[in-house]
DOKEDO-264678 format. One line per field, with one value per residue (C-alpha): residue number from 1; residue in one letter; y, z, x. Coordinates in Angstrom, 3 decimals, decimal comma. Example, Ala and Ser with C-alpha at 12.3 -4.5 7.8 and 13.67 -1.06 7.14 Angstrom:
BEGIN
seq	[1 2];
type	[A S];
y	[-4,500 -1,060];
z	[7,800 7,140];
x	[12,300 13,670];
This chain:
BEGIN
seq	[1 2 3 4 5 6 7 8 9 10 11 12 13 14 15 16 17 18 19 20 21 22 23 24 25 26 27 28 29 30 31 32 33 34 35 36 37 38 39 40 41 42 43 44 45 46 47 48 49 50 51 52 53 54 55 56 57 58 59 60 61 62 63 64 65 66 67 68 69 70 71 72 73 74 75 76 77 78 79 80 81 82 83 84 85 86 87 88 89 90 91 92 93 94 95 96 97 98 99 100 101 102 103 104 105 106 107 108 109 110 111 112 113 114 115 116 117 118 119 120 121 122 123 124 125 126 127 128 129 130 131 132 133 134 135 136 137 138 139 140 141 142 143 144 145 146 147 148 149 150 151 152 153 154 155 156 157 158 159 160 161 162 163 164 165 166 167 168 169 170 171 172 173 174 175 176 177 178 179 180 181 182 183 184 185 186 187 188 189 190 191 192 193 194 195 196 197 198 199 200 201 202 203 204 205 206 207 208 209 210 211 212 213 214 215 216 217 218 219 220 221 222 223 224 225 226 227 228 229 230 231 232 233 234 235 236 237 238 239 240 241 242 243 244 245 246 247 248 249 250 251 252 253 254 255 256 257 258 259 260 261 262 263 264 265 266 267 268 269 270 271 272 273 274 275 276 277 278 279 280 281 282 283 284 285 286 287 288 289 290 291 292 293 294 295 296 297 298 299 300 301 302 303 304 305 306 307 308 309 310 311 312 313 314 315 316 317 318 319 320 321 322 323 324 325 326 327 328 329 330 331 332 333 334 335 336 337 338 339 340 341 342 343 344 345 346 347 348 349 350 351 352 353 354 355 356 357 358 359 360 361 362 363 364 365 366 367 368 369 370 371 372 373 374 375 376 377 378 379 380 381 382 383 384 385 386 387 388 389];
type	[M S A S L K A G L A R L I A A Q V S L H A C M T G F R M A A P L M A L R E G H S P V A V G M L L A L F A L A Q V F L A L P A G R Y A D R R G L K K P M L L A V G V A T A G A A L A V A F P V F G V L C V T A L T C G G A T G L A M I A L Q R H V G R L A S N A T E L K Q V F S W M A I G P S I S N F I G P L A A G V L I D A E G F R A A Y L L L A L L P S L A W F W V R R V V E Q A P V A P D E R N T S G S S W N L L R D T A F R R L M L I N W L L S S C W D V H T F L V P V I G H E R H L S A T V I G T I L G A F A L A A T A V R L V M P W L A A H L R E P V V I G S A M A S T A L L F A A Y P F A H N A W A M G G L S V L L G V A L G S V Q P M I M S T L H Q I T P R H R H G E A L G L R A M A I N G S S V V M P M L F G S V G T L L G V A G V F W I V G G M V G L G C R L A W L L L R E A G S A T H];
y	[95,716 93,383 91,253 88,221 89,765 90,343 86,705 84,996 87,188 86,596 82,763 83,109 85,222 82,485 79,919 81,940 82,611 78,926 77,615 80,872 80,370 76,702 78,133 80,779 78,687 76,438 79,315 80,179 76,486 74,803 76,963 77,309 73,263 73,249 75,851 74,149 70,794 72,357 73,167 76,293 79,838 78,933 75,671 77,674 80,004 77,666 76,252 79,587 80,118 76,938 78,254 81,063 78,937 76,597 79,533 80,869 77,916 76,858 80,380 80,339 76,807 77,479 80,374 78,818 75,968 78,147 79,825 76,332 74,836 78,117 77,957 74,655 72,056 74,493 74,591 70,874 70,384 72,859 71,337 68,131 69,078 71,393 68,444 65,652 68,078 69,030 65,458 64,330 66,750 65,339 61,776 62,352 65,652 65,874 68,618 67,114 66,205 69,647 71,072 68,890 70,425 73,963 73,191 71,602 74,186 77,015 75,550 74,848 78,387 80,006 78,123 78,703 82,542 82,592 80,708 82,792 86,046 85,309 84,305 87,413 89,554 87,896 88,649 92,649 94,144 97,665 99,268 100,562 96,975 95,782 97,957 97,196 93,308 93,521 95,433 93,081 89,963 92,053 91,791 87,704 87,263 89,925 87,769 84,560 85,992 86,589 83,317 80,921 81,686 82,277 78,952 77,153 79,031 78,314 74,731 74,262 75,706 73,547 70,352 70,300 70,465 67,557 68,977 72,418 70,534 68,741 71,615 73,086 70,009 70,119 73,903 73,474 71,313 74,131 75,929 73,313 73,698 77,300 76,919 73,827 75,777 78,757 78,977 78,342 80,348 79,397 78,274 79,973 78,817 76,198 78,523 81,628 79,440 77,621 81,259 82,932 81,828 81,815 83,438 85,556 87,309 89,114 91,266 92,667 94,741 98,328 98,767 95,315 95,688 98,777 97,191 94,275 96,540 98,828 95,842 94,500 97,876 97,914 94,606 94,891 97,689 95,391 92,955 95,809 96,959 93,250 92,477 96,050 96,935 94,480 95,334 99,057 98,395 96,139 99,336 101,707 98,919 98,592 95,201 92,579 93,260 96,924 95,884 93,519 96,349 98,418 95,862 95,168 98,900 98,525 95,396 97,040 100,197 97,976 96,351 99,408 101,361 98,128 98,295 101,751 101,571 99,374 102,627 104,937 103,024 104,919 108,138 106,229 106,024 103,251 105,078 108,092 105,972 103,846 106,561 108,763 105,624 105,079 108,863 108,393 105,150 107,252 109,843 107,518 105,672 108,490 109,224 105,881 106,023 109,788 107,760 107,215 106,072 103,824 106,270 107,907 104,334 103,794 106,581 106,010 102,262 103,311 105,747 103,304 100,513 103,015 103,518 100,220 98,574 100,575 99,649 95,873 96,207 98,946 96,788 93,881 96,086 97,561 94,188 92,806 95,887 95,930 92,097 90,250 88,454 85,208 85,265 86,659 83,660 83,784 87,280 86,761 83,616 86,260 88,580 85,715 84,586 88,086 88,652 85,126 85,651 88,886 87,334 84,456 86,614 90,167 89,248 87,979 90,810 93,463 91,516 92,054 95,685 96,508 94,944 97,068 100,330 99,974 99,931 103,641 102,920 100,090 102,307 105,303 102,958 101,361 104,515 106,189 103,449 103,586 107,944 107,014 104,592 107,105 108,061 104,681 105,113 108,159 106,693 103,702 106,263 106,891 103,538 102,035 104,849 103,756 100,302 98,068 94,763];
z	[108,707 109,763 107,114 109,054 108,806 105,134 104,214 106,236 104,411 101,155 102,093 103,335 99,735 97,762 99,496 99,089 95,167 94,996 96,415 95,032 91,552 91,645 92,204 89,474 86,853 87,615 87,651 84,427 82,865 83,934 82,798 79,516 79,176 80,175 77,608 75,024 75,841 75,508 79,082 79,584 80,860 83,961 84,536 84,178 86,430 88,891 88,648 89,061 92,192 93,782 94,165 96,530 98,011 100,003 101,707 102,897 105,134 106,028 106,781 110,520 110,983 109,137 111,496 114,727 113,319 112,869 116,191 117,730 115,357 113,819 110,576 109,608 109,872 108,500 105,438 105,477 104,944 102,549 100,468 100,584 100,011 96,977 95,453 95,803 94,340 91,439 90,735 90,439 87,648 85,892 86,318 85,314 83,279 83,509 84,407 87,997 88,641 88,215 90,307 93,295 92,216 92,363 95,941 97,381 95,686 97,016 100,386 100,458 99,369 102,129 104,879 103,569 103,142 106,793 108,649 106,468 107,263 111,068 111,197 109,267 111,773 114,752 112,925 113,276 116,196 115,896 113,846 111,248 110,615 110,316 107,490 105,751 105,916 104,825 101,850 100,839 101,440 99,140 96,517 96,516 95,227 92,331 91,080 91,298 89,542 86,620 86,609 87,189 84,476 82,153 82,768 82,452 78,980 77,380 78,378 77,137 73,511 73,692 75,478 76,184 79,642 81,217 81,059 82,450 85,233 85,811 86,227 88,566 90,646 91,248 92,447 96,009 97,118 96,251 99,043 101,610 100,436 101,305 104,801 105,970 107,636 109,035 112,830 114,164 116,817 119,996 120,072 121,636 125,310 125,783 128,499 126,441 123,547 126,170 127,365 123,964 123,304 119,693 116,875 116,563 119,569 117,892 116,409 119,714 119,385 117,490 115,955 114,391 113,377 111,607 110,313 108,557 107,107 105,586 104,185 102,566 101,185 99,569 98,554 96,570 94,875 93,512 92,329 90,992 88,875 87,605 86,707 85,051 83,270 80,519 80,426 80,038 77,414 75,310 75,673 74,287 71,572 72,889 72,052 74,333 74,126 75,012 78,011 79,051 78,951 81,039 83,593 83,319 83,918 87,187 88,255 87,739 89,489 92,754 92,491 91,813 94,955 97,243 96,310 97,279 100,640 102,251 102,370 103,144 106,062 108,869 107,464 106,957 109,395 108,561 109,184 106,836 103,925 104,260 104,685 101,461 99,316 100,216 99,272 96,202 95,123 95,371 93,395 90,678 90,590 89,991 87,018 85,718 83,405 81,890 80,736 76,819 75,427 76,247 77,651 79,878 81,226 81,389 83,250 85,909 86,321 87,111 89,631 91,159 91,425 93,284 95,845 96,095 95,937 98,891 101,271 101,924 103,992 106,035 106,804 108,067 109,986 111,797 112,167 114,054 116,265 117,253 118,013 120,591 119,617 120,582 118,167 115,259 112,977 114,125 113,113 109,627 109,078 109,711 107,232 104,527 104,998 104,361 101,098 99,660 100,321 98,607 95,745 95,465 95,933 94,697 90,776 90,775 92,914 90,403 87,592 88,747 89,678 86,459 84,495 86,254 86,379 83,889 84,496 85,677 88,310 89,836 90,054 91,486 94,284 95,292 95,350 97,632 99,907 99,692 100,137 103,161 104,805 105,054 108,403 109,694 108,723 110,787 113,771 113,283 113,761 117,133 117,949 116,959 119,003 122,049 121,457 124,393 122,401];
x	[138,048 140,918 142,838 141,424 137,790 138,057 139,529 136,901 134,209 135,593 135,236 131,555 130,990 132,206 129,913 126,941 127,622 128,303 124,799 122,765 124,295 122,972 119,361 119,510 120,827 117,992 115,466 116,636 116,814 114,035 111,486 113,079 113,017 109,571 108,243 110,354 108,369 105,361 104,217 101,535 102,691 100,576 102,825 105,906 104,742 104,050 107,623 108,872 107,074 108,412 111,741 110,167 107,599 109,880 111,590 108,206 107,581 111,215 112,368 111,449 112,574 115,749 116,497 115,983 118,103 120,741 120,517 120,976 123,583 125,513 126,881 128,432 125,382 122,860 125,240 126,169 122,556 121,662 124,417 123,276 119,825 120,571 122,830 120,415 117,600 120,055 120,775 117,390 116,877 119,938 118,592 114,998 114,616 110,920 108,605 107,299 111,218 111,990 109,301 111,000 114,351 112,864 111,655 114,641 117,129 114,981 114,723 118,331 119,405 117,178 118,591 122,037 121,579 120,027 122,861 125,319 123,817 123,742 127,361 128,629 126,481 128,294 131,845 131,334 132,518 130,474 127,902 130,221 131,517 127,906 127,067 130,618 129,968 126,348 127,363 129,892 127,565 124,758 127,258 127,153 123,672 124,181 127,452 125,541 122,219 124,953 126,968 124,265 122,316 125,182 126,750 123,695 122,631 126,040 125,823 122,316 123,452 126,358 125,648 122,039 119,916 121,360 124,707 123,810 121,817 125,008 127,055 124,737 124,442 128,395 128,119 126,859 129,974 131,889 129,968 131,202 134,642 134,614 133,125 134,457 137,495 135,578 135,825 132,239 130,962 129,465 125,955 123,086 122,819 120,124 118,438 118,581 116,734 114,130 113,091 112,590 109,422 107,668 109,581 106,392 106,964 109,693 107,100 106,226 108,924 107,811 111,240 111,363 107,745 108,596 111,811 109,910 107,063 110,040 111,833 108,443 107,397 110,902 110,870 107,782 109,207 111,792 109,081 107,078 109,902 111,055 107,423 106,164 109,413 108,659 104,785 105,539 108,316 105,971 103,579 106,036 107,054 110,651 112,359 113,416 117,116 116,030 113,847 116,623 119,232 116,927 116,459 120,335 121,095 119,221 120,952 124,253 123,411 122,500 125,659 127,505 126,061 126,906 130,417 130,906 129,045 131,683 134,175 131,136 129,835 131,381 129,659 126,149 123,538 120,855 117,530 118,594 119,578 116,503 114,497 115,932 115,685 112,292 111,483 113,580 111,840 108,348 109,394 110,907 107,619 105,661 107,807 107,947 104,757 105,745 108,765 108,026 111,413 114,006 116,583 114,151 113,414 116,929 117,834 114,837 115,989 119,556 118,529 115,897 118,836 120,968 118,158 117,036 120,423 121,605 118,926 119,464 123,026 121,247 118,323 120,292 122,551 119,660 118,090 121,294 121,565 117,614 117,402 118,614 121,938 120,560 117,714 119,397 118,714 114,981 114,715 116,545 113,834 111,066 112,666 113,207 109,660 108,580 110,259 109,572 105,974 105,822 107,679 104,804 101,887 102,594 103,276 99,696 98,201 100,153 98,875 95,173 95,514 97,301 94,257 91,945 94,072 96,646 100,398 100,473 97,918 100,042 103,440 101,524 100,049 103,159 105,015 102,464 102,616 106,519 106,155 103,618 106,050 109,109 107,957 108,398 112,421 112,556 110,949 113,184 115,913 114,523 113,984 117,416 119,175 117,261 117,622 119,564 120,337];
């Protein structure tokens, strides 16, 4: 990558971290405040779901808006909405207002992520650069998942919830600081926008449908692991610290593999990486119920982090290659809608299936689905090779 591309990418990653850290900080602090005030676990679960729920309904409009307006206008709107929602929590730190904050911060972050991903995809000049830029961008959420909750937790202990909310409310403005000097790209021409039709007709393309199904399967695996490790750890009589360490090892492994991928991008083929990750995930899920101690679970968690961490940059690169250039925002919106819809619905489904079949049954069912889905990746190799977009 050129020096100018690296510098521009660094600014975009910093903007991504600033907005995303605001949401992740609230996602930790708001439920904690609700629990301390005596609200039920059901109410707290509803509060958490609101962070993803807004993105389910706003993803497609956000994608089309990004196609029409580019980067800066969606980012400015996202910064304004996130700041306003966070400021409400500072002024009125009560449960009902926190629900509004969850909706606004979640929706604003979703809009910003789609606009940033669309812009980054247009910076790349070839398939190798696509894999490189999306590998770097994938590191951003890992950083913000660390910074947001940590900063909020430290301030809550030191000064209380209002001080933490105030800090989080200031973070979105940093995102605008980083993107305000970014050179905007030409918007989609009106005649292209008017002839595109419904966003849903993107699903008529076989390669795009396969990619969305692969994306949903692997996103579900991420949710399964996050949801079930505490459950299986409790069954194995592991402490909260050990369970947290196992999940932390997964996150660190996912981040580490993304740090390495930019240097390997020229030697990686997207469908091969995706197919290998799916096969590895299926095997690791099959083995997870047989891990009876922390070391075994930790080892499986690290391997799973490597497998699932390698997937997002490859999916993003493939999406930009098989989708018409003037519809990248819409395609990203469909992807975001599927991921966030899964995050809202799947934990409830996992809980119901786990009650009937046990934790092992959930691991084996999801692992089996991913294993069967491996064929989609190899079919995608042929489809991507013949794409003309």
